[in-house]
C-alpha positions as CSV (number, residue, x, y, z in Angstrom):
1,M,5.8,12.9,18.2
2,D,8.1,14.6,15.8
3,L,6.9,13.1,12.5
4,D,9.6,14.7,10.5
5,R,12.1,12.8,12.6
6,E,10.2,9.6,12.1
7,L,10.1,10.2,8.4
8,E,13.8,10.4,8.4
9,F,13.9,7.1,10.2
10,A,11.5,5.6,7.6
11,V,14.1,6.7,5.0
12,T,16.7,4.7,6.9
13,L,14.5,1.7,7.0
14,A,13.8,1.9,3.3
15,D,17.5,2.2,2.5
16,L,18.2,-0.9,4.5
17,A,15.3,-2.7,2.7
18,D,16.5,-1.6,-0.8
19,A,20.0,-2.9,0.0
20,V,18.6,-6.3,0.5
21,T,15.8,-6.6,-2.1
22,L,17.3,-5.0,-5.2
23,P,20.5,-7.1,-5.5
24,F,18.4,-10.3,-5.1
25,F,15.9,-9.1,-7.7
26,E,18.7,-8.3,-10.2
27,S,20.6,-11.5,-9.6
28,R,17.5,-13.7,-9.6
29,N,19.2,-15.9,-7.0
30,F,16.7,-16.7,-4.3
31,T,14.3,-19.5,-3.3
32,V,10.5,-19.4,-3.4
33,D,8.1,-21.1,-1.1
34,I,4.3,-21.3,-0.9
35,K,2.6,-20.1,2.3
36,A,-0.5,-21.7,3.8
37,N,-2.7,-19.1,2.1
38,Q,-1.2,-20.2,-1.3
39,T,0.7,-17.0,-1.8
40,E,4.4,-16.9,-2.7
41,V,7.1,-15.9,-0.3
42,T,10.9,-15.7,-0.7
43,E,13.9,-15.7,1.6
44,V,14.2,-12.1,0.5
45,D,10.8,-11.2,2.1
46,R,11.8,-12.8,5.4
47,H,15.3,-11.3,5.5
48,T,14.1,-7.8,4.5
49,E,11.6,-7.8,7.3
50,T,14.1,-9.1,9.8
51,V,16.6,-6.3,8.9
52,I,13.9,-3.7,9.3
53,M,12.5,-5.0,12.5
54,D,15.9,-5.3,14.1
55,M,16.5,-1.6,13.4
56,V,13.1,-0.7,14.8
57,R,13.7,-2.7,18.0
58,T,17.1,-1.1,18.4
59,Q,16.3,2.5,17.5
60,R,12.7,2.7,18.7
61,P,12.5,0.3,21.7
62,D,9.3,1.9,23.0
63,H,7.5,1.3,19.7
64,G,5.7,-1.8,18.5
65,W,6.1,-3.6,15.3
66,Y,3.9,-5.7,13.0
67,G,5.0,-7.4,9.7
68,E,3.8,-9.8,7.1
69,E,6.4,-12.5,7.8
70,H,7.2,-12.4,11.5
71,G,4.0,-11.3,13.2
72,A,3.7,-8.6,15.8
73,S,5.2,-7.4,19.0
74,T,3.2,-8.1,22.2
75,N,3.5,-4.7,23.9
76,N,0.5,-2.4,23.7
77,A,2.7,0.5,22.3
78,E,1.3,3.9,21.4
79,W,3.2,3.8,18.1
80,T,3.7,0.7,15.9
81,W,5.7,0.3,12.7
82,V,3.7,-1.8,10.2
83,I,5.9,-3.4,7.5
84,D,5.3,-5.3,4.2
85,P,8.8,-6.2,3.1
86,I,7.8,-6.9,-0.5
87,D,4.4,-5.9,-1.7
88,G,4.1,-7.6,-5.1
89,T,6.1,-10.7,-4.3
90,S,4.6,-12.5,-7.4
91,N,6.1,-9.7,-9.6
92,F,9.4,-9.9,-7.7
93,V,9.5,-13.6,-8.4
94,R,8.7,-13.3,-12.1
95,G,11.1,-10.4,-12.7
96,V,8.5,-7.7,-13.0
97,P,9.8,-4.5,-11.4
98,I,6.5,-3.4,-9.8
99,W,7.1,-4.3,-6.2
100,A,7.9,-2.3,-3.1
101,T,8.7,-2.2,0.6
102,L,5.8,-0.6,2.5
103,I,6.5,1.2,5.8
104,A,3.9,2.8,8.0
105,L,3.9,4.4,11.4
106,V,0.5,3.8,13.1
107,H,-0.8,5.4,16.2
108,R,-2.8,3.3,18.6
109,D,-5.9,5.6,18.4
110,R,-5.4,7.7,15.2
111,G,-4.3,4.9,12.9
112,P,-1.7,5.3,10.1
113,V,-0.1,8.8,10.3
114,M,2.9,8.3,8.0
115,G,3.5,6.1,5.0
116,F,6.6,5.4,3.0
117,V,6.8,3.3,-0.2
118,S,10.1,2.3,-1.7
119,A,10.1,0.7,-5.2
120,P,13.9,0.5,-6.0
121,A,13.5,-1.4,-9.3
122,M,11.2,1.4,-10.5
123,H,13.6,4.1,-9.1
124,A,10.6,5.4,-7.2
125,R,9.7,6.4,-3.7
126,W,6.4,7.9,-2.3
127,W,5.7,9.2,1.2
128,G,3.2,11.2,3.0
129,V,2.3,12.4,6.5
130,V,-1.3,13.1,7.6
131,G,-1.7,16.8,7.8
132,G,1.3,17.4,5.6
133,D,2.3,16.8,2.0
134,A,2.5,13.7,-0.2
135,M,5.7,13.3,-2.2
136,H,7.0,11.3,-5.1
137,N,10.8,11.3,-5.5
138,G,11.0,14.6,-3.7
139,H,8.2,16.3,-5.7
140,R,4.8,17.2,-4.1
141,I,1.9,15.3,-5.6
142,Q,-1.8,15.6,-5.5
143,V,-4.8,13.8,-6.8
144,S,-6.7,14.7,-10.0
145,T,-9.7,17.0,-10.3
146,V,-11.7,14.6,-12.5
147,D,-15.3,14.6,-11.1
148,T,-17.3,12.5,-13.5
149,L,-17.0,8.7,-14.1
150,S,-17.2,9.2,-17.8
151,D,-13.9,11.0,-17.7
152,A,-12.2,8.8,-15.2
153,S,-9.3,6.4,-15.4
154,L,-9.7,3.2,-13.3
155,S,-7.3,0.5,-12.2
156,I,-8.9,-2.6,-10.8
157,T,-7.8,-6.0,-9.5
158,E,-10.9,-8.1,-10.0
159,N,-10.1,-11.3,-8.2
160,A,-12.4,-14.2,-7.5
161,P,-13.4,-13.1,-4.0
162,W,-15.1,-10.0,-5.5
163,R,-17.2,-12.2,-7.7
164,E,-17.9,-14.7,-4.8
165,A,-19.0,-11.7,-2.6
166,G,-21.6,-10.8,-5.2
167,Y,-20.0,-7.7,-6.7
168,S,-19.8,-8.9,-10.4
169,E,-22.6,-6.6,-11.6
170,A,-21.3,-3.6,-9.7
171,I,-17.8,-4.1,-11.1
172,K,-19.2,-4.5,-14.6
173,N,-21.2,-1.3,-14.2
174,L,-18.2,0.6,-12.9
175,K,-16.0,-0.6,-15.8
176,K,-18.6,0.4,-18.3
177,S,-19.0,3.9,-16.8
178,V,-15.4,5.0,-16.9
179,K,-13.3,6.3,-19.8
180,R,-10.4,3.9,-19.3
181,V,-9.8,0.6,-17.4
182,R,-6.3,-0.8,-16.6
183,G,-4.9,-3.2,-14.0
184,Y,-1.7,-1.7,-12.6
185,G,-2.1,-3.7,-9.4
186,D,-0.8,-3.8,-5.8
187,F,0.6,-0.6,-4.3
188,W,1.3,1.1,-7.6
189,Q,-2.3,1.8,-8.6
190,H,-2.9,3.6,-5.3
191,M,0.3,5.7,-5.8
192,L,-0.9,6.6,-9.3
193,V,-4.2,7.9,-7.7
194,A,-2.1,10.0,-5.3
195,Q,-0.1,11.3,-8.2
196,G,-3.2,12.2,-10.2
197,A,-2.2,9.9,-13.0
198,I,-5.4,7.8,-12.5
199,D,-8.6,8.6,-10.7
200,I,-9.8,5.4,-9.0
201,A,-8.1,2.2,-7.9
202,V,-10.0,-0.9,-6.7
203,D,-7.7,-3.5,-5.1
204,A,-8.4,-7.2,-4.6
205,I,-10.4,-8.6,-1.7
206,G,-8.0,-10.4,0.6
207,L,-5.6,-7.7,1.6
208,E,-4.0,-7.5,5.1
209,P,-3.4,-4.4,7.2
210,Y,0.3,-4.3,6.2
211,D,-0.9,-4.0,2.5
212,I,-2.9,-0.9,3.4
213,A,-1.3,1.0,6.3
214,A,1.5,2.8,4.3
215,L,-0.8,3.7,1.4
216,M,-3.5,5.5,3.5
217,P,-1.5,8.5,4.7
218,I,0.0,9.1,1.3
219,V,-3.3,9.1,-0.5
220,Q,-4.9,11.2,2.2
221,A,-2.0,13.7,2.2
222,A,-2.4,14.0,-1.6
223,G,-6.1,14.9,-1.1
224,G,-7.6,11.6,-1.9
225,M,-9.6,9.0,-0.1
226,L,-9.0,5.4,0.9
227,T,-11.8,3.2,2.1
228,N,-12.8,-0.4,2.3
229,R,-15.7,-1.9,0.4
230,E,-18.1,-0.8,3.1
231,G,-17.0,2.8,2.7
232,R,-15.0,3.0,5.9
233,A,-11.4,4.3,6.2
234,D,-10.2,1.2,7.9
235,W,-6.5,0.2,7.5
236,R,-7.3,-3.2,9.1
237,S,-9.7,-4.1,6.3
238,D,-9.3,-6.7,3.5
239,T,-9.9,-4.3,0.7
240,A,-8.7,-0.9,-0.4
241,I,-10.5,1.5,-2.8
242,T,-8.8,4.8,-3.5
243,S,-10.0,7.8,-5.4
244,N,-9.4,11.5,-5.8
245,G,-12.2,12.0,-3.3
246,L,-14.5,13.6,-5.9
247,L,-15.4,10.2,-7.4
248,H,-15.9,8.3,-4.2
249,R,-19.6,9.2,-4.2
250,H,-20.0,7.3,-7.5
251,L,-18.7,4.0,-6.0
252,G,-21.7,3.2,-3.9
253,E,-22.3,-0.2,-5.5
254,L,-18.8,-1.3,-4.4
255,Q,-19.5,0.0,-0.8
256,Q,-22.5,-2.1,0.3
257,G,-21.9,-1.8,4.0
């Protein structure tokens, strides 16, 4: 597999997605529905995923595909494109520019090997290839070198399932231990870890594989770590915890596997 070639294809997919999403975001002219899981979805989510998947089926017929809105292909392909057409739909709906299309190339055995994040309303793109570099708008990025919690900057999405799972005290202790706590949310907090702008990001419980797949290669290529709340690097999990790697050893209370 020529991953440079596949990265170029990911750029094409991101360009197609941006051409759909950004005009709708700027015009505010779209409908909003509520899915069975009580999350918001727009016609833009569905149309964006359709455009991407049509291109994948046409240009990569031997590859599989898996997306948030239209499910997965049935072939047991060696390579699969995993797509979240709009990560941060609630922001998209409210007019907050922090949303992105997430594109990942996943190997059947190796997991995610390439990730691409396009956030057109933020004029930002991130990408990374396992074994290669992580980039932000064409500039190489890497995680921070902060190695103590007392100096660390943390972003956390503390939703109800964290508390229901019995992590309230662990989260309280972590927030008390760090220098700064913010809530950047969704994909952005993990890209900020990859950039070295913050040091730890704890996402909500309730994620899906398409929320995580594109983030993992970028964070790893930048020198960081992404694990679930059991401490495993599993893109099929329902949680993502990222750090610069140096601080992961301090997150044991959140990784009670």
